[in-house]
MDTraj code that builds the backbone (N, CA, C; nanometers):
import mdtraj as md
import numpy as np

residues = "UNK UNK UNK UNK UNK UNK UNK UNK UNK UNK UNK UNK UNK UNK UNK UNK UNK UNK UNK UNK UNK UNK UNK UNK UNK UNK UNK UNK UNK UNK UNK UNK UNK UNK UNK UNK UNK UNK UNK UNK UNK UNK UNK UNK UNK UNK UNK UNK UNK UNK UNK UNK UNK UNK UNK UNK UNK UNK UNK UNK UNK UNK UNK UNK UNK UNK UNK UNK UNK UNK UNK UNK UNK UNK UNK UNK UNK UNK UNK UNK UNK UNK UNK UNK UNK UNK UNK UNK UNK UNK UNK UNK UNK UNK UNK UNK UNK UNK UNK UNK UNK UNK UNK UNK UNK UNK UNK UNK UNK UNK UNK UNK UNK UNK UNK UNK UNK UNK".split()
xyz = np.array([
    [-4.2330, 3.0097, 1.5017],
    [-4.1457, 2.9032, 1.5448],
    [-4.1513, 2.7859, 1.4475],
    [-4.2728, 2.7569, 1.3952],
    [-4.2855, 2.6465, 1.3003],
    [-4.2061, 2.6754, 1.1732],
    [-4.2059, 2.8035, 1.1294],
    [-4.1302, 2.8392, 1.0096],
    [-3.9811, 2.8153, 1.0305],
    [-3.9317, 2.8517, 1.1479],
    [-3.7894, 2.8347, 1.1780],
    [-3.7530, 2.6857, 1.1766],
    [-3.8342, 2.6024, 1.2360],
    [-3.8090, 2.4581, 1.2386],
    [-3.8127, 2.4004, 1.0975],
    [-3.9066, 2.4469, 1.0159],
    [-3.9166, 2.3993, 0.8778],
    [-3.7944, 2.4441, 0.7974],
    [-3.7481, 2.5657, 0.8205],
    [-3.6310, 2.6166, 0.7486],
    [-3.5055, 2.5370, 0.7872],
    [-3.4919, 2.5044, 0.9151],
    [-3.3780, 2.4260, 0.9610],
    [-3.3823, 2.2856, 0.9001],
    [-3.4993, 2.2243, 0.8998],
    [-3.5133, 2.0903, 0.8419],
    [-3.4808, 2.0915, 0.6932],
    [-3.5272, 2.1941, 0.6230],
    [-3.4998, 2.2058, 0.4801],
    [-3.3500, 2.2261, 0.4548],
    [-3.2849, 2.3085, 0.5351],
    [-3.1412, 2.3320, 0.5193],
    [-3.0629, 2.2038, 0.5454],
    [-3.1023, 2.1278, 0.6458],
    [-3.0355, 2.0007, 0.6749],
    [-3.0540, 1.9014, 0.5606],
    [-3.1735, 1.8979, 0.5040],
    [-3.1994, 1.8057, 0.3938],
    [-3.1141, 1.8397, 0.2721],
    [-3.1059, 1.9692, 0.2376],
    [-3.0224, 2.0093, 0.1246],
    [-2.8749, 1.9847, 0.1537],
    [-2.8314, 2.0084, 0.2752],
    [-2.6923, 1.9846, 0.3136],
    [-2.6566, 1.8381, 0.3026],
    [-2.7463, 1.7502, 0.3401],
    [-2.7204, 1.6066, 0.3324],
    [-2.7086, 1.5616, 0.1873],
    [-2.7863, 1.6211, 0.0987],
    [-2.7813, 1.5820, -0.0423],
    [-2.6543, 1.6309, -0.1105],
    [-2.6117, 1.7526, -0.0791],
    [-2.4975, 1.8086, -0.1495],
    [-2.3650, 1.7777, -0.0814],
    [-2.3660, 1.7285, 0.0416],
    [-2.2431, 1.7066, 0.1152],
    [-2.1707, 1.5789, 0.0791],
    [-2.2255, 1.4965, -0.0082],
    [-2.1648, 1.3678, -0.0379],
    [-2.0466, 1.3731, -0.1323],
    [-2.0388, 1.4732, -0.2168],
    [-1.9328, 1.4772, -0.3172],
    [-1.8145, 1.5590, -0.2666],
    [-1.6958, 1.5079, -0.2899],
    [-1.5751, 1.5806, -0.2534],
    [-1.5521, 1.6913, -0.3562],
    [-1.4978, 1.8036, -0.3102],
    [-1.4757, 1.9163, -0.4004],
    [-1.3516, 1.8931, -0.4866],
    [-1.3397, 1.9733, -0.5904],
    [-1.2249, 1.9644, -0.6806],
    [-1.0966, 1.9949, -0.6037],
    [-1.1018, 2.0929, -0.5133],
    [-0.9810, 2.1272, -0.4368],
    [-0.9435, 2.0147, -0.3407],
    [-1.0427, 1.9423, -0.2865],
    [-1.0135, 1.8263, -0.2013],
    [-0.9416, 1.7192, -0.2820],
    [-0.9905, 1.6954, -0.4029],
    [-0.9288, 1.5939, -0.4895],
    [-0.7864, 1.6344, -0.5284],
    [-0.7658, 1.7625, -0.5601],
    [-0.6319, 1.8103, -0.5965],
    [-0.5355, 1.7953, -0.4785],
    [-0.5823, 1.8284, -0.3584],
    [-0.4975, 1.8150, -0.2396],
    [-0.4655, 1.6681, -0.2122],
    [-0.5647, 1.5812, -0.2294],
    [-0.5428, 1.4380, -0.2088],
    [-0.4462, 1.3822, -0.3131],
    [-0.4576, 1.4275, -0.4375],
    [-0.3675, 1.3817, -0.5439],
    [-0.2244, 1.4255, -0.5142],
    [-0.2062, 1.5500, -0.4732],
    [-0.0725, 1.5989, -0.4388],
    [-0.0145, 1.5194, -0.3220],
    [-0.0981, 1.4884, -0.2252],
    [-0.0536, 1.4100, -0.1100],
    [-0.0109, 1.2690, -0.1515],
    [-0.0842, 1.2070, -0.2442],
    [-0.0482, 1.0728, -0.2913],
    [0.0812, 1.0781, -0.3743],
    [0.1012, 1.1842, -0.4487],
    [0.2265, 1.2011, -0.5231],
    [0.3448, 1.2133, -0.4268],
    [0.3246, 1.2835, -0.3153],
    [0.4289, 1.2934, -0.2129],
    [0.4574, 1.1566, -0.1509],
    [0.3528, 1.0779, -0.1294],
    [0.3688, 0.9421, -0.0767],
    [0.4496, 0.8567, -0.1741],
    [0.4226, 0.8709, -0.3040],
    [0.4973, 0.7960, -0.4058],
    [0.6450, 0.8342, -0.4025],
    [0.6742, 0.9626, -0.3905],
    [0.8130, 1.0082, -0.3852],
    [0.8834, 0.9538, -0.2603],
    [0.8128, 0.9476, -0.1476],
    [0.8716, 0.8934, -0.0244],
    [0.8988, 0.7438, -0.0382],
    [0.8055, 0.6704, -0.0998],
    [0.8270, 0.5269, -0.1220],
    [0.9479, 0.5042, -0.2120],
    [0.9605, 0.5848, -0.3162],
    [1.0744, 0.5743, -0.4086],
    [1.2045, 0.5991, -0.3337],
    [1.2086, 0.7073, -0.2578],
    [1.3294, 0.7432, -0.1823],
    [1.3682, 0.6314, -0.0853],
    [1.2707, 0.5824, -0.0091],
    [1.2987, 0.4782, 0.0899],
    [1.3339, 0.3446, 0.0239],
    [1.2694, 0.3145, -0.0883],
    [1.2960, 0.1895, -0.1584],
    [1.4347, 0.1833, -0.2182],
    [1.4908, 0.2991, -0.2513],
    [1.6230, 0.3037, -0.3124],
    [1.7352, 0.3082, -0.2088],
    [1.6992, 0.3191, -0.0809],
    [1.7998, 0.3201, 0.0263],
    [1.8308, 0.1766, 0.0669],
    [1.9288, 0.1211, 0.0034],
    [1.9695, -0.0160, 0.0351],
    [2.1032, -0.0115, 0.1090],
    [2.1171, -0.0898, 0.2151],
    [2.2466, -0.0945, 0.2840],
    [2.3551, -0.1451, 0.1886],
    [2.4687, -0.0780, 0.1830],
    [2.5763, -0.1200, 0.0925],
    [2.6208, -0.2645, 0.1164],
    [2.6056, -0.3125, 0.2382],
    [2.6493, -0.4490, 0.2694],
    [2.5691, -0.5542, 0.1925],
    [2.4504, -0.5196, 0.1458],
    [2.3693, -0.6142, 0.0682],
    [2.4179, -0.6267, -0.0758],
    [2.4884, -0.5263, -0.1233],
    [2.5391, -0.5304, -0.2605],
    [2.4321, -0.5192, -0.3667],
    [2.3214, -0.4570, -0.3320],
    [2.2097, -0.4416, -0.4253],
    [2.1902, -0.2937, -0.4555],
    [2.1747, -0.2622, -0.5826],
    [2.1388, -0.1267, -0.6238],
    [1.9994, -0.1344, -0.6834],
    [1.9054, -0.0608, -0.6241],
    [1.7673, -0.0626, -0.6714],
    [1.7290, 0.0746, -0.7246],
    [1.6597, 0.0753, -0.8375],
    [1.6069, 0.1982, -0.8957],
    [1.4556, 0.1823, -0.9081],
    [1.3826, 0.2676, -0.8358],
    [1.2363, 0.2652, -0.8395],
    [1.1898, 0.3770, -0.9325],
    [1.1136, 0.3415, -1.0343],
    [1.0576, 0.4395, -1.1274],
    [0.9059, 0.4438, -1.1078],
    [0.8546, 0.5624, -1.0770],
    [0.7103, 0.5788, -1.0604],
    [0.6475, 0.5725, -1.1991],
    [0.5594, 0.4742, -1.2203],
    [0.4950, 0.4638, -1.3514],
    [0.3562, 0.5266, -1.3520],
    [0.2888, 0.5304, -1.2353],
    [0.1593, 0.5994, -1.2302],
    [0.1174, 0.6268, -1.0864],
    [0.0444, 0.7364, -1.0724],
    [-0.0226, 0.7725, -0.9469],
    [-0.1662, 0.8024, -0.9875],
    [-0.2592, 0.7196, -0.9416],
    [-0.3983, 0.7281, -0.9864],
    [-0.4912, 0.7492, -0.8674],
    [-0.5801, 0.8470, -0.8768],
    [-0.6794, 0.8752, -0.7727],
    [-0.8181, 0.8564, -0.8331],
    [-0.9025, 0.7785, -0.7650],
    [-1.0397, 0.7533, -0.8086],
    [-1.1373, 0.8023, -0.7017],
    [-1.2505, 0.8596, -0.7463],
    [-1.3558, 0.9027, -0.6547],
    [-1.4332, 0.7823, -0.6012],
    [-1.4827, 0.7968, -0.4797],
    [-1.5761, 0.7003, -0.4213],
    [-1.7036, 0.7772, -0.3862],
    [-1.7921, 0.7980, -0.4833],
    [-1.9131, 0.8770, -0.4582],
    [-1.9945, 0.8190, -0.3427],
    [-2.0455, 0.9091, -0.2602],
    [-2.1296, 0.8674, -0.1479],
    [-2.0527, 0.8257, -0.0242],
    [-1.9214, 0.8195, -0.0305],
    [-1.8410, 0.7798, 0.0845],
    [-1.7683, 0.9044, 0.1354],
    [-1.8311, 0.9768, 0.2277],
    [-1.7732, 1.1025, 0.2746],
    [-1.6524, 1.0817, 0.3655],
    [-1.6457, 0.9691, 0.4360],
    [-1.5317, 0.9466, 0.5250],
    [-1.4075, 0.9021, 0.4485],
    [-1.4264, 0.8343, 0.3346],
    [-1.3154, 0.7919, 0.2497],
    [-1.3515, 0.8218, 0.1039],
    [-1.3422, 0.9504, 0.0651],
    [-1.3918, 0.9912, -0.0669],
    [-1.3071, 0.9459, -0.1859],
    [-1.1834, 0.8988, -0.1622],
    [-1.0958, 0.8608, -0.2731],
    [-1.0229, 0.7301, -0.2447],
    [-0.9919, 0.6589, -0.3512],
    [-0.8973, 0.5485, -0.3442],
    [-0.7816, 0.5859, -0.4359],
    [-0.6666, 0.5290, -0.4097],
    [-0.5509, 0.5620, -0.4910],
    [-0.4613, 0.4419, -0.5124],
    [-0.3876, 0.4463, -0.6215],
    [-0.2915, 0.3415, -0.6536],
    [-0.1621, 0.4059, -0.7004],
    [-0.0508, 0.3567, -0.6460],
    [0.0818, 0.3986, -0.6905],
    [0.1469, 0.2761, -0.7528],
    [0.1991, 0.2926, -0.8750],
    [0.2656, 0.1817, -0.9435],
    [0.4113, 0.2181, -0.9712],
    [0.4985, 0.1193, -0.9490],
    [0.6421, 0.1354, -0.9719],
    [0.6940, 0.0270, -1.0651],
    [0.7992, 0.0597, -1.1379],
    [0.8812, -0.0385, -1.2072],
    [1.0151, -0.0353, -1.1331],
    [1.0564, -0.1503, -1.0837],
    [1.1766, -0.1575, -1.0012],
    [1.2839, -0.2373, -1.0747],
    [1.4010, -0.1789, -1.0814],
    [1.5172, -0.2451, -1.1414],
    [1.6176, -0.2670, -1.0290],
    [1.6575, -0.3930, -1.0080],
    [1.7573, -0.4205, -0.9060],
    [1.8770, -0.4859, -0.9714],
    [1.9953, -0.4449, -0.9269],
    [2.1197, -0.4966, -0.9825],
    [2.2094, -0.5452, -0.8694],
    [2.2657, -0.6634, -0.8876],
    [2.3622, -0.7181, -0.7932],
    [2.4850, -0.7647, -0.8707],
    [2.5944, -0.7711, -0.8016],
    [2.7179, -0.8183, -0.8636],
    [2.7465, -0.9586, -0.8100],
    [2.7408, -1.0567, -0.8980],
    [2.7703, -1.1958, -0.8622],
    [2.9082, -1.2328, -0.9157],
    [2.9557, -1.3478, -0.8765],
    [3.0882, -1.3924, -0.9232],
    [3.0899, -1.4137, -1.0744],
    [2.9740, -1.4411, -1.1308],
    [2.9644, -1.4622, -1.2757],
    [2.9398, -1.3321, -1.3522],
    [2.9222, -1.2236, -1.2798],
    [2.8970, -1.0943, -1.3432],
    [2.7717, -1.0293, -1.2855],
    [2.7330, -0.9169, -1.3434],
    [2.6148, -0.8461, -1.2915],
    [2.4852, -0.9229, -1.3209],
    [2.3937, -0.9169, -1.2236],
    [2.2616, -0.9788, -1.2392],
    [2.1580, -0.8684, -1.2227],
    [2.0698, -0.8611, -1.3201],
    [1.9674, -0.7561, -1.3197],
    [1.8292, -0.8198, -1.3138],
    [1.7423, -0.7587, -1.2351],
    [1.6054, -0.8071, -1.2226],
    [1.5112, -0.6880, -1.2336],
    [1.4052, -0.7024, -1.3123],
    [1.3035, -0.5979, -1.3283],
    [1.1681, -0.6542, -1.2898],
    [1.0934, -0.5777, -1.2121],
    [0.9590, -0.6197, -1.1763],
    [0.8745, -0.4970, -1.1442],
    [0.7432, -0.5195, -1.1339],
    [0.6501, -0.4100, -1.1029],
    [0.5895, -0.4331, -0.9661],
    [0.5571, -0.3236, -0.9004],
    [0.4963, -0.3303, -0.7681],
    [0.3921, -0.2208, -0.7598],
    [0.2765, -0.2512, -0.7007],
    [0.1740, -0.1481, -0.6826],
    [0.1290, -0.1452, -0.5377],
    [0.0891, -0.0268, -0.4942],
    [0.0414, -0.0037, -0.3585],
    [-0.0965, 0.0605, -0.3683],
    [-0.1928, 0.0073, -0.2941],
    [-0.3298, 0.0595, -0.2954],
    [-0.3562, 0.1350, -0.1655],
    [-0.4233, 0.2486, -0.1807],
    [-0.4510, 0.3365, -0.0673],
    [-0.5975, 0.3767, -0.0649],
    [-0.6400, 0.4233, 0.0528],
    [-0.7700, 0.4871, 0.0676],
    [-0.7452, 0.6181, 0.1434],
    [-0.8150, 0.7255, 0.1028],
    [-0.7953, 0.8569, 0.1634],
    [-0.8942, 0.8752, 0.2776],
    [-0.8435, 0.9004, 0.3972],
    [-0.9281, 0.9239, 0.5146],
    [-0.9511, 1.0744, 0.5267],
    [-1.0744, 1.1180, 0.5035],
    [-1.1072, 1.2615, 0.5037],
    [-1.0958, 1.3217, 0.6432],
    [-1.1188, 1.2420, 0.7479],
    [-1.1122, 1.2931, 0.8849],
    [-0.9724, 1.3383, 0.9232],
    [-0.8722, 1.2625, 0.8863],
    [-0.7344, 1.2977, 0.9211],
    [-0.6567, 1.3521, 0.8011],
    [-0.7222, 1.3529, 0.6842],
    [-0.6639, 1.4053, 0.5602],
    [-0.5311, 1.3378, 0.5268],
    [-0.5335, 1.2037, 0.5325],
    [-0.4142, 1.1261, 0.4997],
    [-0.4526, 1.0011, 0.4231],
    [-0.3570, 0.9529, 0.3434],
    [-0.3729, 0.8275, 0.2725],
    [-0.3364, 0.7132, 0.3653],
    [-0.4168, 0.6088, 0.3646],
    [-0.3920, 0.4892, 0.4462],
    [-0.3704, 0.3724, 0.3509],
    [-0.2657, 0.2952, 0.3757],
    [-0.2349, 0.1790, 0.2929],
    [-0.3443, 0.0733, 0.3101],
    [-0.3967, 0.0245, 0.1976],
    [-0.4991, -0.0801, 0.2020],
    [-0.4309, -0.2158, 0.2150],
    [-0.4845, -0.3018, 0.3000],
    [-0.4251, -0.4362, 0.3118],
    [-0.4481, -0.5192, 0.1879],
])
top = md.Topology()
chain = top.add_chain()
for i, resn in enumerate(residues, 1):
    res = top.add_residue(resn, chain, resSeq=i)
    for name in ("N", "CA", "C"):
        top.add_atom(name, md.element.get_by_symbol(name[0]), res)
traj = md.Trajectory(xyz[None], top)
């Protein structure tokens, strides 16, 4: 019985040491999920009501995923960056504005989803 208890304790100790790092497949799945989030933001950002008279073009400039070693509940952070071009028609002619926008996320391993960071 003592051997069994020692074996269980040893297995738990090794599991605790190796369980902290997210696997490569977890990171790939999280990266793909963040890329999908970027595409959804682009699609929604470009949907402007015609009554506003604004045409917006969102260009994804980067989707970046970083590891958070030792944080098993939130193993990754992510950033999506856009370059946004907006055009309006004024009485004096077209007006164009360009700016950048970034969104920061954290990946929740429990629900396997990206959560927007405040």
